[in-house]
C-alpha positions as CSV (number, residue, x, y, z in Angstrom):
1,M,38.3,-63.1,4.3
2,P,35.3,-62.7,1.9
3,K,34.2,-65.5,-0.2
4,K,35.7,-65.5,-3.7
5,G,33.7,-63.4,-6.2
6,E,32.1,-61.1,-3.6
7,P,31.5,-57.6,-5.0
8,R,33.4,-54.7,-3.5
9,D,30.7,-53.4,-1.2
10,V,30.4,-56.9,0.5
11,R,34.2,-57.2,0.7
12,M,34.2,-54.0,2.7
13,L,32.5,-55.9,5.5
14,Y,35.7,-57.9,5.8
15,L,38.6,-55.6,4.8
16,I,39.4,-52.1,3.6
17,E,42.1,-51.7,0.9
18,P,43.4,-48.1,0.8
19,E,43.0,-46.3,-2.6
20,F,46.8,-45.6,-2.7
21,N,47.6,-49.3,-2.8
22,K,49.3,-50.2,-6.1
23,Q,48.2,-53.8,-6.0
24,R,45.2,-55.7,-4.7
25,L,45.4,-58.2,-1.8
26,T,44.9,-61.8,-2.9
27,W,43.6,-64.9,-1.0
28,S,42.8,-68.5,-2.0
29,D,41.0,-69.4,1.2
30,R,39.1,-67.6,3.9
31,T,41.7,-67.7,6.7
32,S,44.8,-66.3,4.9
33,F,45.8,-63.5,2.5
34,A,48.8,-62.0,0.8
35,V,49.8,-58.4,0.8
36,P,52.3,-57.2,-1.9
37,A,55.3,-55.2,-0.6
38,G,54.5,-51.5,0.0
39,N,50.8,-52.0,0.4
40,E,48.4,-51.8,3.4
41,V,45.2,-53.3,4.5
42,S,42.8,-52.4,7.4
43,F,40.6,-54.7,9.3
44,E,38.5,-51.9,10.9
45,T,35.5,-53.7,9.5
46,Y,32.2,-55.3,10.6
47,F,33.3,-58.9,10.5
48,N,37.0,-58.5,11.5
49,A,37.1,-55.8,14.1
50,F,36.6,-57.0,17.7
51,P,33.5,-55.6,19.5
52,A,35.5,-55.0,22.7
53,S,32.9,-53.1,24.6
54,Y,30.5,-56.1,24.4
55,W,33.2,-58.5,25.6
56,R,34.1,-56.1,28.5
57,R,30.4,-55.8,29.6
58,W,29.2,-59.4,29.2
59,S,32.2,-61.8,29.3
60,Q,34.5,-63.3,31.9
61,L,37.5,-61.8,30.1
62,D,39.5,-58.7,31.0
63,S,42.0,-59.1,28.2
64,I,42.4,-60.9,24.8
65,V,45.2,-61.9,22.5
66,L,45.5,-60.9,18.9
67,A,47.3,-63.7,17.2
68,M,48.5,-64.4,13.6
69,D,51.2,-66.1,11.6
70,I,53.4,-63.8,9.5
71,E,55.5,-64.8,6.5
72,G,57.7,-61.9,5.4
73,T,58.2,-58.6,7.1
74,A,55.2,-56.4,8.2
75,T,54.1,-53.8,10.7
76,I,51.0,-54.6,12.6
77,S,49.3,-51.4,13.8
78,V,46.7,-52.0,16.5
79,Y,44.0,-49.4,17.2
80,R,40.9,-49.0,19.5
81,S,38.0,-46.7,19.4
82,K,36.1,-44.8,22.0
83,H,32.3,-44.9,22.3
84,D,32.0,-42.0,19.9
85,G,34.2,-43.6,17.2
86,T,37.4,-41.6,18.0
87,R,40.4,-43.6,17.0
88,V,43.2,-44.3,19.6
89,A,46.5,-45.9,18.6
90,V,47.4,-48.9,20.8
91,G,50.8,-49.8,19.3
92,N,52.9,-50.8,16.4
93,Y,54.4,-54.3,16.3
94,E,57.1,-55.4,13.9
95,A,56.9,-59.0,12.7
96,A,59.1,-61.1,10.4
97,D,58.5,-64.7,9.7
98,Q,56.9,-65.5,13.1
99,R,53.9,-66.3,15.1
100,V,52.6,-63.0,16.6
101,E,50.7,-62.9,19.9
102,I,49.7,-59.4,21.1
103,P,48.0,-59.2,24.5
104,L,45.3,-56.4,24.7
105,A,43.4,-55.1,27.7
106,L,39.7,-54.6,27.7
107,N,39.5,-51.9,30.4
108,N,38.9,-49.0,28.1
109,F,35.5,-50.0,26.7
110,E,32.8,-49.3,29.3
111,D,30.4,-47.5,27.0
112,G,31.6,-48.7,23.6
113,G,34.5,-49.2,21.2
114,W,36.2,-51.8,19.0
115,L,39.7,-53.1,18.6
116,W,41.2,-53.7,15.1
117,F,44.5,-53.9,13.3
118,D,46.1,-52.8,10.1
119,I,48.9,-54.5,8.2
120,T,51.7,-52.6,6.3
121,A,53.8,-54.9,4.2
122,E,57.5,-54.1,4.1
123,T,58.1,-57.2,1.9
124,D,55.6,-59.5,0.2
125,V,53.7,-60.8,3.2
126,R,51.4,-63.7,3.8
127,V,49.1,-63.6,6.9
128,A,47.4,-66.7,8.1
129,D,45.1,-67.7,11.0
130,A,44.6,-64.2,12.4
131,A,42.2,-64.4,15.3
132,W,41.0,-62.7,18.5
133,C,41.8,-65.3,21.2
134,S,41.0,-65.8,24.8
135,P,44.0,-66.2,27.1
136,Q,42.1,-68.6,29.3
137,E,39.5,-71.4,29.1
138,P,35.9,-70.5,30.0
139,K,35.0,-70.6,33.7
140,E,31.8,-71.8,35.4
141,Q,28.8,-69.6,35.5
142,V,26.8,-69.1,38.7
143,L,23.1,-68.3,38.4
144,A,21.2,-66.0,40.7
145,D,19.8,-68.9,42.7
146,G,23.3,-70.3,43.3
147,T,23.1,-73.0,40.6
148,V,26.5,-73.6,39.0
149,V,26.7,-74.1,35.2
150,P,30.1,-75.8,34.4
151,P,32.2,-74.7,31.5
152,Q,30.5,-76.0,28.3
153,P,32.1,-77.6,25.2
154,K,32.3,-75.8,21.9
155,Q,29.2,-77.5,20.6
156,V,25.8,-76.3,19.3
157,A,22.6,-77.7,17.9
158,V,21.6,-75.6,14.9
159,G,17.9,-75.4,14.2
160,I,16.4,-74.2,10.9
161,P,12.6,-74.6,10.4
162,T,11.5,-74.5,6.7
163,F,8.2,-74.0,4.9
164,N,8.1,-74.3,1.1
165,R,11.6,-72.9,0.6
166,P,13.4,-76.0,-0.4
167,R,16.1,-74.2,-2.4
168,D,16.9,-71.8,0.5
169,A,16.9,-74.6,3.0
170,V,19.4,-76.7,1.1
171,N,21.6,-73.6,0.5
172,A,21.6,-73.1,4.3
173,L,22.7,-76.8,4.8
174,H,25.5,-76.3,2.4
175,A,26.6,-73.2,4.2
176,L,26.8,-75.0,7.5
177,A,29.2,-77.5,6.1
178,E,31.5,-75.2,4.1
179,D,33.8,-74.3,7.0
180,A,35.5,-77.3,8.7
181,E,36.1,-75.5,12.0
182,V,32.5,-74.4,12.2
183,L,31.2,-77.8,11.3
184,S,33.2,-79.4,14.0
185,S,31.4,-77.2,16.5
186,I,27.9,-78.2,15.2
187,S,26.7,-81.3,17.0
188,H,23.3,-81.5,15.3
189,V,21.3,-79.8,12.5
190,L,17.6,-79.9,13.3
191,M,15.2,-79.0,10.4
192,P,11.4,-79.2,10.9
193,D,9.9,-79.4,7.4
194,Q,6.4,-77.9,7.5
195,G,5.5,-77.5,3.8
196,N,4.7,-79.6,0.8
197,Q,7.8,-78.6,-1.2
198,H,10.5,-80.5,0.5
199,P,14.3,-79.9,0.7
200,A,14.8,-83.6,0.3
201,D,13.5,-83.3,-3.3
202,E,16.2,-80.9,-4.3
203,P,18.8,-82.5,-6.6
204,D,21.8,-81.6,-4.3
205,F,20.1,-82.4,-1.0
206,A,21.9,-85.7,-0.7
207,A,25.3,-83.9,-1.2
208,A,24.4,-81.3,1.5
209,E,23.3,-84.1,3.9
210,A,26.4,-86.1,3.3
211,A,28.6,-83.0,3.9
212,L,27.0,-82.7,7.3
213,G,28.3,-86.1,8.2
214,G,25.2,-87.6,9.8
215,K,24.4,-84.5,11.8
216,L,21.1,-83.6,10.0
217,R,17.8,-84.6,11.4
218,M,14.6,-83.8,9.5
219,F,11.1,-83.6,11.1
220,S,8.0,-83.6,8.9
221,Q,5.0,-81.7,10.4
222,G,2.1,-79.6,9.5
223,N,2.4,-75.8,9.1
224,L,2.6,-74.7,12.7
225,G,4.3,-71.4,11.8
226,G,7.6,-70.1,13.0
227,S,6.7,-70.8,16.6
228,G,5.8,-74.4,15.8
229,G,9.0,-74.9,13.9
230,Y,11.2,-73.3,16.6
231,A,9.4,-75.1,19.4
232,R,10.1,-78.4,17.6
233,I,13.8,-77.5,17.4
234,M,14.0,-76.7,21.1
235,Y,11.9,-79.8,22.0
236,E,14.2,-82.1,20.0
237,A,17.4,-80.4,21.2
238,L,16.4,-80.9,24.8
239,N,14.9,-84.4,24.5
240,T,17.3,-86.1,22.0
241,T,20.6,-84.3,22.2
242,D,23.0,-83.1,24.9
243,A,24.0,-79.9,23.0
244,P,24.9,-77.2,25.5
245,F,23.6,-74.5,23.1
246,I,20.7,-74.2,20.7
247,L,20.9,-71.8,17.8
248,Y,17.8,-70.7,15.9
249,M,18.2,-69.6,12.3
250,D,15.7,-68.8,9.5
251,D,15.7,-70.8,6.3
252,D,15.6,-67.8,3.9
253,I,19.0,-66.4,4.8
254,A,22.5,-66.2,3.6
255,I,24.9,-67.4,6.3
256,E,28.3,-66.2,7.3
257,P,29.3,-69.6,8.9
258,D,31.9,-68.0,11.3
259,S,29.0,-66.2,13.0
260,I,27.9,-69.5,14.4
261,L,31.2,-70.1,16.0
262,R,31.3,-66.6,17.3
263,A,27.9,-66.9,19.0
264,V,29.0,-70.1,20.7
265,Q,32.2,-68.6,22.0
266,V,30.3,-65.6,23.3
267,A,27.9,-67.9,25.2
268,R,30.8,-70.1,26.6
269,Y,32.7,-67.1,27.9
270,A,29.7,-65.2,29.3
271,K,29.7,-64.1,32.9
272,Q,26.2,-65.6,33.2
273,P,24.0,-67.3,30.6
274,F,22.2,-65.0,28.2
275,L,20.6,-65.1,24.8
276,V,23.1,-64.2,22.0
277,G,21.3,-62.4,19.2
278,G,22.7,-62.1,15.7
279,Q,22.4,-58.9,13.8
280,M,20.6,-58.7,10.4
281,L,22.3,-57.7,7.3
282,N,20.1,-56.8,4.3
283,L,20.0,-59.7,1.8
284,Q,19.0,-57.4,-1.0
285,N,21.7,-54.8,-0.2
286,R,24.3,-56.9,1.4
287,S,26.6,-54.2,2.8
288,Q,23.7,-52.7,4.7
289,L,23.3,-53.4,8.4
290,R,19.5,-53.4,8.9
291,T,19.6,-52.5,12.6
292,T,22.2,-52.5,15.5
293,G,19.6,-53.3,18.1
294,E,15.9,-53.1,18.8
295,T,13.6,-53.0,21.8
296,V,9.9,-53.0,22.6
297,D,8.4,-49.8,23.9
298,K,6.7,-50.9,27.1
299,D,4.2,-48.0,26.9
300,I,2.7,-48.5,23.5
301,F,4.1,-52.0,23.3
302,M,5.6,-51.8,19.8
303,F,9.0,-52.4,18.3
304,R,11.4,-49.5,18.0
305,L,15.1,-48.8,17.8
306,A,17.0,-49.4,21.0
307,E,18.6,-46.2,22.5
308,H,21.6,-45.1,20.4
309,A,20.9,-47.8,17.7
310,V,20.6,-47.1,14.0
311,Y,18.7,-48.5,11.0
312,D,19.9,-49.3,7.5
313,H,23.6,-48.4,7.9
314,D,25.5,-49.0,4.7
315,L,29.0,-50.1,5.7
316,A,30.3,-49.7,2.2
317,K,29.3,-46.0,2.0
318,Y,30.1,-45.4,5.7
319,P,32.7,-47.9,6.9
320,L,33.3,-48.5,10.6
321,G,36.0,-45.9,10.6
322,Y,34.0,-43.1,9.0
323,V,33.4,-40.6,11.8
324,G,32.5,-37.8,9.5
325,T,33.7,-34.2,9.0
326,P,33.3,-31.6,11.8
327,E,30.3,-30.2,9.8
328,E,28.7,-33.6,9.5
329,Q,29.2,-34.3,13.2
330,M,27.2,-31.1,13.9
331,D,24.3,-32.0,11.6
332,P,22.0,-34.8,12.9
333,R,20.7,-35.4,9.3
334,K,24.2,-36.5,8.2
335,I,25.3,-40.1,8.4
336,T,28.5,-41.2,10.1
337,S,29.6,-44.4,11.7
338,R,30.0,-43.0,15.2
339,P,26.8,-44.7,16.5
340,L,28.2,-48.1,15.6
341,H,30.9,-47.7,18.2
342,R,28.4,-47.2,21.1
343,R,27.4,-50.4,22.9
344,I,23.6,-51.0,22.5
345,D,21.4,-52.6,25.1
346,V,18.3,-54.4,23.8
347,N,15.4,-56.5,25.3
348,Y,14.9,-59.0,22.5
349,N,16.4,-60.3,19.3
350,G,14.7,-61.7,16.2
351,W,14.9,-65.4,15.5
352,W,16.6,-64.9,12.2
353,M,19.6,-65.8,14.4
354,D,19.4,-66.3,18.2
355,L,21.4,-68.7,20.5
356,F,20.0,-70.1,23.7
357,P,22.2,-71.7,26.4
358,R,20.7,-75.1,27.3
359,V,20.0,-74.0,30.9
360,V,17.8,-71.2,29.6
361,A,15.7,-73.6,27.4
362,E,15.4,-76.1,30.3
363,R,14.1,-73.5,32.7
364,M,12.0,-71.4,30.4
365,G,10.1,-74.0,28.5
366,L,9.2,-73.8,24.8
367,P,7.8,-70.9,22.8
368,L,4.2,-69.8,23.0
369,P,2.0,-71.3,20.2
370,L,1.6,-68.0,18.4
371,F,2.3,-69.3,14.9
372,I,4.3,-66.3,13.8
373,K,5.2,-62.8,15.1
374,W,6.0,-61.8,18.7
375,D,7.1,-65.3,19.7
376,D,10.7,-64.1,19.8
377,N,9.8,-61.0,21.8
378,E,7.8,-63.0,24.3
379,Y,10.6,-65.6,24.9
380,A,13.2,-62.9,25.4
381,F,10.9,-61.1,27.9
382,R,10.3,-64.4,29.7
383,A,14.0,-65.2,29.9
384,G,14.8,-61.6,30.9
385,E,12.5,-61.8,33.9
386,A,14.2,-65.0,35.0
387,G,17.6,-63.3,34.8
388,F,18.7,-64.3,31.3
389,P,19.0,-61.1,29.2
390,T,19.4,-60.8,25.5
391,V,22.4,-59.2,23.8
392,T,22.5,-58.4,20.1
393,W,26.1,-59.0,19.2
394,P,28.0,-57.1,16.5
395,G,30.0,-59.2,14.1
396,V,27.5,-62.1,14.6
397,A,25.1,-61.8,11.7
398,I,23.3,-63.4,8.8
399,W,21.8,-61.8,5.6
400,H,18.0,-61.7,5.6
401,M,15.4,-59.8,3.6
402,A,14.7,-56.6,5.6
403,W,11.1,-56.4,6.9
404,A,10.8,-53.0,5.2
405,D,10.8,-55.0,1.9
406,K,7.8,-57.0,3.0
407,D,4.1,-56.3,3.3
408,D,3.7,-57.9,6.7
409,A,2.0,-55.0,8.3
410,I,-0.9,-55.2,5.9
411,D,-1.1,-58.7,4.5
412,W,-2.2,-61.9,6.3
413,Q,0.5,-61.4,8.9
414,A,-1.3,-58.4,10.2
415,Y,-3.7,-60.8,12.0
416,F,-0.8,-62.3,13.9
417,H,0.8,-58.9,14.6
418,M,-2.3,-57.7,16.2
419,R,-3.4,-60.8,18.1
420,N,0.1,-61.7,19.4
421,R,0.9,-58.1,20.3
422,L,-2.1,-58.1,22.5
423,I,-1.2,-61.5,24.0
424,V,2.4,-60.6,24.8
425,A,1.3,-57.1,26.1
426,S,-1.1,-58.8,28.5
427,L,1.9,-60.9,29.8
428,Y,4.6,-58.2,30.0
429,G,3.0,-54.9,29.1
430,P,1.5,-51.9,30.9
431,D,-1.1,-52.1,33.6
432,T,-3.5,-50.3,31.4
433,P,-3.7,-50.6,27.6
434,D,-4.7,-47.0,26.9
435,A,-1.4,-45.8,25.2
436,M,-1.2,-49.0,23.2
437,L,-4.8,-48.8,22.0
438,R,-4.3,-45.1,21.0
439,N,-1.3,-46.2,19.0
440,M,-3.4,-49.0,17.4
441,M,-6.2,-46.5,16.6
442,K,-3.7,-44.2,14.8
443,S,-2.7,-47.2,12.6
444,T,-6.4,-48.0,12.1
445,H,-7.0,-44.5,10.7
446,K,-4.1,-44.9,8.4
447,H,-5.5,-48.2,7.1
448,I,-8.8,-46.4,6.4
449,M,-7.0,-43.6,4.4
450,C,-4.9,-46.2,2.5
451,M,-8.0,-48.3,1.7
452,E,-6.6,-51.3,3.5
453,Y,-9.9,-52.8,4.5
454,S,-8.7,-56.4,4.5
455,T,-6.1,-55.5,7.1
456,M,-8.8,-54.0,9.3
457,A,-11.1,-57.0,8.8
458,I,-8.4,-59.6,9.9
459,Q,-7.4,-57.3,12.8
460,L,-11.0,-57.5,14.0
461,E,-10.7,-61.3,14.0
462,A,-7.3,-61.0,15.8
463,M,-8.9,-58.9,18.6
464,Q,-11.8,-61.4,18.9
465,D,-9.4,-64.3,19.2
466,F,-7.4,-62.5,21.8
467,L,-10.6,-61.9,23.8
468,R,-11.5,-65.6,23.5
469,G,-8.6,-66.3,25.8
470,P,-5.5,-68.6,25.8
471,D,-7.2,-72.0,26.0
472,Q,-7.8,-72.1,22.2
473,L,-4.2,-71.1,21.1
474,F,-3.1,-74.7,20.5
475,D,-6.4,-75.5,18.8
476,I,-6.2,-72.8,16.2
477,L,-2.4,-73.1,15.6
478,E,-3.0,-74.7,12.2
479,T,-6.4,-73.2,11.4
480,A,-5.9,-69.5,12.0
481,L,-4.0,-68.9,8.8
482,P,-6.6,-70.5,6.5
483,K,-9.3,-68.6,8.3
484,V,-7.5,-65.3,7.8
485,Q,-6.9,-66.0,4.1
486,A,-10.5,-66.8,3.6
487,I,-11.5,-63.4,5.1
488,R,-9.0,-61.5,3.0
489,K,-10.1,-62.9,-0.4
490,D,-13.3,-60.8,-0.4
491,Y,-11.5,-57.4,-0.2
492,S,-10.0,-55.7,-3.3
493,D,-6.9,-54.5,-1.5
494,A,-5.9,-58.2,-0.9
495,Q,-6.5,-59.3,-4.5
496,I,-3.2,-59.2,-6.3
497,V,-3.2,-58.6,-10.1
498,A,-0.1,-59.5,-12.0
499,S,0.5,-56.0,-13.3
500,A,-1.1,-52.6,-13.5
501,A,-0.9,-53.0,-17.3
502,D,-3.7,-55.6,-17.0
503,L,-6.1,-52.9,-15.8
504,P,-7.3,-49.7,-17.4
505,A,-4.9,-46.8,-17.6
506,P,-4.9,-44.4,-14.6
507,T,-7.3,-41.5,-15.0
508,G,-5.1,-39.1,-12.8
509,A,-5.5,-37.2,-9.6
510,P,-4.3,-33.6,-10.2
511,G,-2.8,-31.9,-7.1
512,V,-2.4,-35.1,-5.1
513,P,1.2,-35.5,-3.8
514,T,2.9,-38.8,-4.5
515,R,6.3,-37.8,-3.1
516,N,7.2,-37.6,0.6
517,I,8.5,-34.4,2.2
518,G,11.5,-34.9,4.4
519,G,13.5,-32.6,6.6
520,R,12.8,-30.9,9.9
521,L,9.6,-29.1,8.7
522,A,8.1,-32.3,7.2
523,K,5.2,-32.5,9.8
524,I,4.3,-28.8,9.3
525,K,4.4,-29.1,5.6
526,K,2.1,-32.1,5.7
527,L,-0.6,-30.2,7.6
528,P,-2.4,-28.8,4.5
529,W,-2.2,-32.3,3.0
530,A,-3.8,-33.8,6.1
531,A,-6.6,-31.2,6.0
532,K,-7.4,-31.9,2.4
533,A,-7.3,-35.6,3.1
534,L,-9.8,-35.3,5.9
535,L,-12.2,-33.3,3.8
536,H,-12.0,-35.9,1.1
537,Q,-12.5,-38.8,3.5
538,R,-15.8,-37.2,4.8
539,K,-17.3,-37.3,1.3
540,P,-18.9,-40.4,-0.3
541,E,-16.6,-42.1,-2.8
542,D,-17.0,-41.6,-6.5
543,R,-17.5,-45.2,-7.8
544,A,-16.8,-44.1,-11.3
545,H,-13.1,-44.4,-10.2
546,W,-13.7,-48.1,-9.4
547,E,-13.6,-48.8,-13.2
548,A,-10.1,-47.5,-13.6
549,P,-7.5,-46.5,-11.0
550,Q,-6.8,-42.8,-10.5
551,L,-3.1,-43.5,-9.8
552,N,-0.5,-46.3,-10.2
553,L,1.7,-46.2,-7.1
554,T,4.7,-48.1,-6.0
555,A,4.8,-49.4,-2.4
556,D,6.9,-46.5,-1.3
557,E,4.5,-44.0,-2.9
558,A,1.4,-45.5,-1.2
559,R,1.4,-43.1,1.8
560,W,-1.7,-42.0,3.6
561,F,-1.4,-38.4,2.4
562,T,-1.7,-39.6,-1.2
563,L,-4.2,-42.4,-0.9
564,A,-6.5,-40.5,1.4
565,R,-7.3,-38.0,-1.4
566,V,-8.3,-40.5,-4.1
567,D,-11.0,-43.0,-4.6
568,S,-8.9,-45.7,-6.2
569,A,-5.3,-46.6,-7.0
570,T,-3.2,-49.6,-7.7
571,V,-0.4,-50.2,-5.2
572,S,2.5,-52.5,-6.0
573,T,3.5,-55.2,-3.5
574,A,6.7,-54.6,-1.6
575,G,8.5,-57.2,-3.7
576,G,7.2,-55.8,-7.0
577,T,5.5,-59.1,-7.9
578,G,2.0,-57.6,-8.6
579,V,-0.4,-54.9,-7.7
580,A,-3.6,-54.5,-5.7
581,F,-6.4,-52.3,-7.1
582,R,-7.6,-50.5,-4.0
583,K,-11.1,-48.9,-4.0
584,R,-12.4,-46.5,-1.4
585,D,-15.7,-47.5,0.2
586,K,-16.8,-45.1,2.9
587,A,-19.6,-47.2,4.2
588,L,-17.4,-50.2,4.6
589,A,-14.7,-48.1,6.3
590,D,-17.2,-46.6,8.7
591,D,-18.5,-50.0,9.6
592,L,-15.0,-51.5,10.2
593,L,-14.1,-48.5,12.3
594,E,-17.1,-48.8,14.5
595,Q,-16.4,-52.5,15.0
596,T,-12.8,-51.7,15.8
597,K,-13.8,-49.1,18.4
598,T,-16.2,-51.5,20.1
599,L,-13.5,-54.1,20.4
600,Y,-11.0,-51.6,21.7
601,D,-13.5,-50.7,24.4
602,E,-14.0,-54.3,25.3
603,I,-10.2,-54.9,25.5
604,K,-9.8,-51.9,27.8
605,K,-12.6,-53.0,30.0
606,R,-11.4,-56.6,30.3
607,W,-7.7,-55.9,30.5
608,P,-7.1,-56.8,34.1
609,E,-9.0,-60.1,33.7
610,L,-7.2,-60.9,30.5
611,R,-3.8,-60.3,32.0
612,E,-4.6,-62.7,34.8
613,T,-6.0,-65.4,32.4
614,Y,-3.1,-65.3,30.0
615,R,-0.5,-65.3,32.8
616,A,-2.1,-68.3,34.5
617,A,-2.1,-70.2,31.2
618,M,1.7,-69.8,30.6
619,P,2.8,-73.1,32.1
620,E,0.4,-75.0,29.9
621,L,1.1,-73.1,26.8
622,T,4.9,-73.5,27.1
623,S,5.1,-77.1,28.4
624,H,7.1,-79.8,26.7
625,E,4.2,-82.2,27.3
626,N,1.5,-80.1,25.5
627,W,3.8,-79.3,22.6
628,G,4.8,-83.0,22.4
629,K,1.1,-83.9,22.0
630,I,0.9,-81.4,19.0
631,F,4.0,-83.0,17.4
632,D,2.7,-86.5,18.0
633,E,-0.5,-85.6,16.0
634,Q,1.5,-84.4,13.0
């Protein structure tokens, strides 16, 4: 059940109360609830429906058992869905003051589908300990080389690296301990602390530590980025624990504790070991599922939606059972929940939540020393090539700020995006980088039109560091970020002012569009805008506009077709905490573009050599010994 006090949209991730109900359901804990006589409730919801197609495809099970304790008299209606969301009635089961166990086959879920149940209360009813259960203990797993992995206990080492988010980190520790069943399955909590603002200094840290019952281990180290934090977790989990599973989680998240237990059970009952990825719910819009699954396009080597997946699905507006009207089903612009019933196949999962069977970590080594970005992709690719795929599992999720609400494509993180994209592409990407470089050049031109010169400058540094080869990756693990920050400080687009009100009032830019055009004709409608933008870009800038911005734009309004037609503008940060006063400088843009083209040409020329060099370095870059030396120096 939802936690007490959750708003209605979040409650709809757990239960649906029909509008015709005369009374609300009540619950005093998270594993039982009361339904007044004559009322109904449906559990066709994200956290309580059973993702049957995933269990059919990836698990040892061919059936499950729906079990619950009933006090009072009720009808339990069980349903399943097809891959397109069509509902199929499975059966009605009368229950009166008894333990109910309903066996359900998994043979109808090849391409997709969920199982769920509704309760109709004939008298006042109390339901407790409802669960989707296995009819058997997990069996051994046999790897491709014949190695037998015996059934594993229900235990996991949870790792959460933290950097200057002491409040978030302590909140996460509290969440791990709030469910006794979940806590009993956590063998260790491993937390590398990489900042100078420490969780241990929070007033309630001692209480959080005590609630974990001696399971928490903290590791102080320098800022080695996400990859350094997660590498430390895997290093310690393998060297100092016997945990059969290792679960990565971010610190800046809100946790549904039961997701931890679900991920462990998925891994225990898997046909063969694989990485169990948790989905991301939007921390700032908590009923929104950010994505159902992603993949990396192996041609341009960039993230994209996996086939049949969706972005930003609001489960309060469009619950799991909303399949739409016939008219909506015919219109691709209309939103329904049909795609959520299709099974999605991915090739990686973000490390906001990702579980690794111990055998995978033992065979694959530690993450690459990439600091941040693409380390999760690379590890998934490495594991996939060794026969350990990744599955993004519905109903296993945390809440995290959506990346659309961040500036990571243009701020200091752009260096790591560029450098690490090239590194990982050299390891797993195309034989030739042509399509990828064309895609990068498209982004380069957008950066020019948006006056994002600091982004271009640090991307130049990223390409140069890629060309320098893999031998320096450990050496620059702690120094790359300060270097990037030093480069950015000299560019106006990277200098954040508290508010546009602290600058002169905007002078205006008549005729320049600030609103996007949507619909099927959007690209055609934008052609005149593009033509005008190109004409403006060919002219020298008018530096009179450097004194006062022409426009004040939100982050959403700061599109290329707007910024390309002005010589200055303020642009708010994605989080709304300040603005950057961007100023067009044609000579600077031309110089940065020429440097970029030169480096693209060098990357293309040296691609075969770089691929061999980076691949040859993999054993050293991922070894326990080399990472151990880094940790010993901290």
